[in-house]
C-alpha positions as CSV (number, residue, x, y, z in Angstrom):
1,M,53.5,36.4,52.9
2,F,53.0,33.4,50.6
3,D,53.1,29.6,50.9
4,L,53.3,27.8,47.6
5,H,53.7,24.1,48.6
6,M,50.6,22.3,49.9
7,H,48.5,19.2,49.2
8,T,44.8,18.4,49.3
9,T,42.6,15.4,49.1
10,Y,43.2,15.4,45.4
11,C,46.4,13.6,46.3
12,D,47.7,12.6,49.7
13,G,46.5,15.6,51.7
14,K,43.9,15.5,54.5
15,N,41.9,18.6,53.7
16,S,40.0,19.9,50.7
17,A,41.3,22.7,48.5
18,E,38.8,25.1,50.0
19,E,39.7,24.1,53.6
20,M,43.3,24.8,52.8
21,I,42.5,28.2,51.4
22,I,40.3,29.2,54.3
23,S,43.1,28.2,56.7
24,A,45.6,30.3,54.7
25,I,43.3,33.3,55.0
26,D,42.9,32.8,58.8
27,K,46.7,32.7,59.0
28,G,47.0,36.0,57.3
29,L,48.7,34.9,54.0
30,D,48.5,37.2,51.0
31,T,49.0,34.4,48.4
32,V,48.5,30.7,48.7
33,G,49.6,28.1,46.1
34,L,48.1,24.6,46.0
35,S,50.6,22.1,44.4
36,G,49.1,18.7,44.0
37,H,51.4,15.7,43.4
38,S,51.8,15.1,39.7
39,F,50.7,11.9,38.1
40,T,53.4,9.3,38.1
41,P,52.5,6.2,36.0
42,H,54.8,3.8,37.9
43,D,53.2,4.7,41.3
44,V,49.6,6.0,41.6
45,S,49.3,5.5,45.4
46,Y,49.8,9.1,46.4
47,C,49.5,11.3,43.3
48,M,46.6,13.0,41.5
49,S,45.1,10.9,38.7
50,R,44.9,12.3,35.2
51,E,41.2,12.9,35.6
52,G,41.7,14.2,39.1
53,T,44.3,16.7,37.8
54,E,41.7,18.2,35.5
55,S,39.2,18.5,38.3
56,Y,41.9,20.0,40.6
57,I,42.7,22.7,38.1
58,R,39.0,23.7,37.6
59,E,38.3,23.8,41.3
60,V,41.3,25.8,42.3
61,R,40.6,28.3,39.5
62,D,37.0,28.6,40.8
63,L,38.2,29.1,44.4
64,D,40.6,31.8,43.3
65,E,37.6,33.7,41.9
66,K,35.5,32.9,45.0
67,Y,38.0,34.2,47.5
68,S,39.5,37.0,45.3
69,G,38.7,39.6,47.9
70,D,40.5,37.7,50.7
71,I,43.6,36.0,49.1
72,R,45.3,35.3,45.9
73,V,45.0,31.6,45.0
74,L,47.5,30.0,42.6
75,T,47.2,26.7,40.8
76,G,50.6,25.0,41.1
77,I,51.9,21.5,40.6
78,E,54.6,19.5,42.4
79,R,56.1,17.8,39.4
80,D,58.1,14.7,40.2
81,Y,61.2,13.9,38.1
82,Y,59.4,10.8,36.8
83,A,56.0,12.4,36.2
84,D,54.0,12.1,33.0
85,I,52.3,15.5,32.7
86,S,52.4,18.8,30.8
87,N,53.1,22.1,32.7
88,G,50.9,24.1,30.4
89,E,47.9,24.9,32.7
90,F,49.7,25.6,35.9
91,D,50.8,28.9,37.4
92,Y,54.1,27.5,38.6
93,V,55.9,24.2,39.0
94,I,57.8,22.7,41.9
95,G,60.4,20.2,40.7
96,S,61.0,17.3,43.1
97,L,62.5,13.8,43.3
98,H,60.6,11.2,45.3
99,Y,62.0,8.0,43.8
100,L,65.3,6.1,43.2
101,F,65.3,3.9,40.2
102,K,67.8,1.1,39.5
103,T,69.9,2.7,36.8
104,D,73.5,3.1,35.7
105,K,73.9,6.3,37.6
106,G,75.9,6.5,40.9
107,C,77.5,3.3,42.0
108,C,75.0,1.0,40.4
109,D,76.2,-1.1,37.5
110,I,72.7,-2.3,36.5
111,E,71.2,-0.8,33.3
112,T,67.5,-1.2,34.1
113,V,65.7,2.1,33.6
114,P,62.2,3.3,34.7
115,G,60.6,2.5,31.3
116,K,61.3,-1.2,31.8
117,A,58.8,-1.2,34.8
118,A,55.2,-1.8,34.1
119,A,52.9,1.1,35.0
120,G,51.7,0.9,38.6
121,S,54.3,-1.8,39.4
122,N,57.8,-1.6,40.9
123,K,58.6,-5.2,39.8
124,S,60.7,-6.4,36.9
125,E,58.7,-8.9,34.9
126,E,61.8,-11.1,34.5
127,S,63.0,-11.3,38.1
128,G,60.2,-9.9,40.3
129,A,62.8,-7.6,42.0
130,A,62.0,-4.0,42.9
131,L,63.1,-1.5,40.2
132,W,62.5,1.5,42.3
133,T,61.9,2.7,45.8
134,D,60.3,5.7,47.4
135,V,62.7,8.2,48.9
136,D,60.4,9.4,51.6
137,D,57.8,6.7,52.4
138,N,59.7,4.7,55.0
139,P,63.3,4.0,55.9
140,D,62.9,0.2,55.6
141,K,62.3,0.5,51.9
142,L,65.5,2.6,51.4
143,I,67.6,0.0,53.4
144,D,66.1,-2.9,51.5
145,F,66.9,-1.1,48.2
146,A,70.5,-0.4,49.3
147,F,71.2,-4.0,50.2
148,R,69.5,-5.4,47.1
149,Y,71.4,-3.3,44.6
150,Y,74.3,-1.5,46.4
151,G,75.7,-4.0,48.8
152,G,74.3,-2.0,51.7
153,D,76.2,1.1,50.8
154,L,73.7,3.9,51.6
155,M,76.1,6.5,50.3
156,C,75.5,5.1,46.8
157,L,71.9,5.9,47.3
158,A,72.7,9.5,48.2
159,E,75.0,9.8,45.2
160,L,72.3,8.4,42.9
161,Y,69.7,10.8,44.4
162,Y,71.9,13.9,43.9
163,E,73.1,12.8,40.5
164,T,69.5,12.5,39.4
165,L,68.7,15.9,40.8
166,E,71.4,17.5,38.7
167,D,69.0,17.8,35.7
168,I,65.7,18.4,37.7
169,V,65.4,21.8,36.1
170,S,65.7,20.6,32.5
171,V,63.5,17.6,33.1
172,T,60.6,19.3,34.9
173,D,61.0,23.0,33.7
174,C,60.4,23.9,37.4
175,D,60.3,27.3,39.1
176,I,61.1,26.0,42.6
177,I,63.5,23.2,43.6
178,G,61.5,21.1,46.1
179,H,62.9,19.6,49.4
180,F,66.5,19.4,48.0
181,D,67.8,16.9,50.5
182,L,64.7,14.7,50.9
183,I,67.0,11.7,51.0
184,T,67.8,12.6,54.6
185,K,64.2,12.8,55.8
186,F,64.6,9.9,58.2
187,N,68.1,10.8,59.4
188,E,67.2,12.4,62.7
189,R,64.6,9.8,63.8
190,F,66.0,6.5,62.5
191,A,69.3,4.7,62.4
192,L,70.8,1.3,61.7
193,D,71.8,-1.2,64.4
194,G,74.8,-3.6,64.2
195,Q,72.7,-6.1,62.1
196,G,71.6,-3.4,59.6
197,R,68.1,-3.2,60.9
198,V,66.3,0.1,61.1
199,I,65.8,1.4,64.7
200,D,63.4,4.2,65.7
201,L,65.5,6.5,67.9
202,Y,62.4,7.8,69.5
203,S,61.7,4.4,71.1
204,E,63.2,3.5,74.5
205,S,64.6,0.2,73.1
206,A,67.0,2.2,70.8
207,A,68.9,3.8,73.7
208,A,71.0,0.8,74.6
209,K,71.9,-0.1,71.0
210,N,75.0,0.8,69.0
211,V,73.5,2.6,66.0
212,R,74.8,4.5,63.0
213,L,73.3,7.2,60.8
214,L,71.4,6.2,57.7
215,F,73.3,8.9,55.8
216,D,76.5,10.5,57.2
217,T,76.1,14.0,55.9
218,S,79.7,14.9,56.9
219,D,81.1,12.2,54.6
220,E,83.2,13.7,51.7
221,R,81.2,11.6,49.2
222,Y,77.9,13.0,50.4
223,I,79.1,16.6,50.4
224,A,80.7,16.3,46.9
225,A,77.4,14.8,45.6
226,W,75.1,17.6,46.8
227,K,77.6,20.4,45.8
228,K,77.8,19.0,42.3
229,A,74.0,18.8,42.1
230,I,73.6,22.4,43.2
231,D,76.3,23.6,40.8
232,R,74.6,21.8,37.9
233,I,71.2,23.3,38.9
234,F,72.6,26.8,38.7
235,E,74.0,26.0,35.2
236,E,70.7,24.4,34.1
237,T,68.8,27.5,35.3
238,V,70.9,29.7,33.1
239,I,70.1,27.5,30.1
240,Q,66.4,27.5,31.1
241,R,66.1,31.2,31.6
242,C,68.5,32.5,28.9
243,G,68.2,29.8,26.3
244,R,72.0,29.3,26.2
245,G,73.3,25.8,25.3
246,D,76.7,26.3,26.9
247,T,77.1,27.7,30.4
248,S,80.8,27.1,30.9
249,E,81.7,30.7,30.1
250,F,79.8,32.1,33.1
251,A,79.0,29.1,35.3
252,A,81.8,30.0,37.6
253,D,81.2,33.8,37.5
254,D,78.4,34.6,39.9
255,S,78.9,38.3,39.4
256,L,76.9,38.0,36.1
257,T,73.3,38.3,37.0
258,G,70.0,38.3,35.1
259,A,70.5,42.0,34.5
260,D,73.7,41.2,32.5
261,R,72.1,38.3,30.6
262,N,69.1,38.2,28.2
263,I,66.3,36.5,30.2
264,L,64.1,34.9,27.5
265,H,62.0,32.6,29.8
266,P,61.6,34.2,33.3
267,N,60.7,32.2,36.3
268,R,56.9,31.9,36.6
269,L,57.1,33.3,40.1
270,E,58.7,36.4,38.7
271,T,55.9,36.7,36.1
272,L,53.4,36.4,38.9
273,G,55.1,39.3,40.7
274,L,56.1,37.3,43.7
275,L,59.9,37.8,43.5
276,R,62.8,38.5,41.1
277,A,64.9,35.5,40.2
278,G,66.7,36.4,37.0
279,D,68.9,33.5,36.0
280,K,69.2,32.1,39.5
281,P,67.4,29.0,40.8
282,V,64.7,29.2,43.5
283,F,65.0,26.7,46.3
284,E,62.4,26.1,49.0
285,I,63.1,26.0,52.7
286,N,60.6,23.3,53.4
287,T,59.2,22.7,56.9
288,G,57.0,19.7,56.0
289,A,59.1,17.1,57.8
290,I,59.1,19.3,60.9
291,S,55.3,19.4,61.1
292,R,55.1,15.6,60.5
293,G,57.6,14.8,63.3
294,Y,60.6,13.5,61.3
295,R,63.0,16.4,61.5
296,T,63.7,19.4,63.8
297,T,65.2,21.4,61.0
298,P,63.9,22.2,57.5
299,Y,65.1,21.0,54.1
300,P,67.7,21.8,52.9
301,A,70.4,21.4,55.6
302,Q,72.1,24.5,56.9
303,D,75.4,23.9,55.0
304,Q,73.4,23.5,51.8
305,I,71.5,26.7,52.5
306,E,74.7,28.6,53.0
307,Y,76.2,27.2,49.7
308,I,73.1,28.2,47.8
309,K,73.2,31.7,49.3
310,S,76.9,32.0,48.4
311,R,76.0,31.5,44.8
312,G,73.2,34.0,44.8
313,G,70.4,31.5,44.8
314,I,66.8,32.4,45.9
315,L,65.4,30.8,49.0
316,I,61.7,30.9,49.9
317,L,59.7,29.4,52.8
318,S,57.2,26.7,52.1
319,S,55.3,24.4,54.4
320,D,54.7,21.3,52.2
321,S,51.6,21.0,54.3
322,H,49.3,18.0,54.0
323,S,46.8,19.4,56.4
324,S,45.4,22.8,57.0
325,D,47.0,23.3,60.4
326,A,50.5,23.0,59.0
327,I,50.2,25.9,56.5
328,G,53.0,28.5,57.2
329,N,54.5,26.2,59.9
330,R,57.6,27.9,61.5
331,F,57.7,30.6,58.9
332,E,58.3,33.4,61.4
333,E,61.0,31.5,63.2
334,L,62.9,30.6,60.0
335,K,62.4,33.7,57.9
336,H,66.0,34.7,58.5
337,L,67.1,31.8,56.3
338,T,65.4,33.1,53.2
339,Q,67.1,35.1,50.4
340,I,64.5,36.8,48.3
341,T,64.6,39.8,45.9
342,C,61.1,41.3,45.7
343,S,59.6,42.3,42.4
């Protein structure tokens, strides 16, 4: 059993790299992958610094050697869409999207792009208005961003999120798609009242209020957005693995597998002997929001899991643990959701 998504004190985790490894050994894992948050110049509040990244790589390599008789330790990275790093020294890459930028994607008609924001700031020098928001920090930020730039239409945020994810593979050169529907992190626990204020549904005061979901996942716009993103991720993976510039010929033909195509750049997890991916993308079934009390179900949602399976995608379990006690959380219970071809 392996768990390839976890964080340490090098970024926003609570435990050291060695403490995470020892816990993984105690839990009976065969392979553990540490995956620190990549450096993002516009927001350094949670990620590894450039210098810290170098120290992280050295320490994890040393720990792999130290515990080689007990467990295999891999040096991974969770590379954000807006990261400023190279993948060269990492064993594998998780591609994730943690931010929404004010761009011309989705419903937004404003042309500001991330490069216009000063590093470490989310403010426009001209107006002082926020250019970006975290997707998963807190729901109030999402709501404020929606009202500031989208007239309060949260579905526009969902469309922007999934449209950005469409090229996560080509932008990050990732081996694993991280927490695909992170935009819905707060959907179970928080809602909006009649005045557009965020209400914590776990509080007693929320019981008597008329509330609505942050994101209606049954909305046709929402479903169309995530399906389009998944379809594009499959197409981008063929390009990434086979080096083809045009996937239209076989994008709709899922009967063609890696065995029928010339795999020039295999998934790093395949090179490591963990699974066989061929030209199919690998998505994680991420239990991180469960262990932190935001969700009762993993990322991605069940209908998204079924859609990925129907297209032959690979699904692996990961804990996205930020503390040693969360490693492998709910893996036994959720292993039936996975879809893995072993090497």
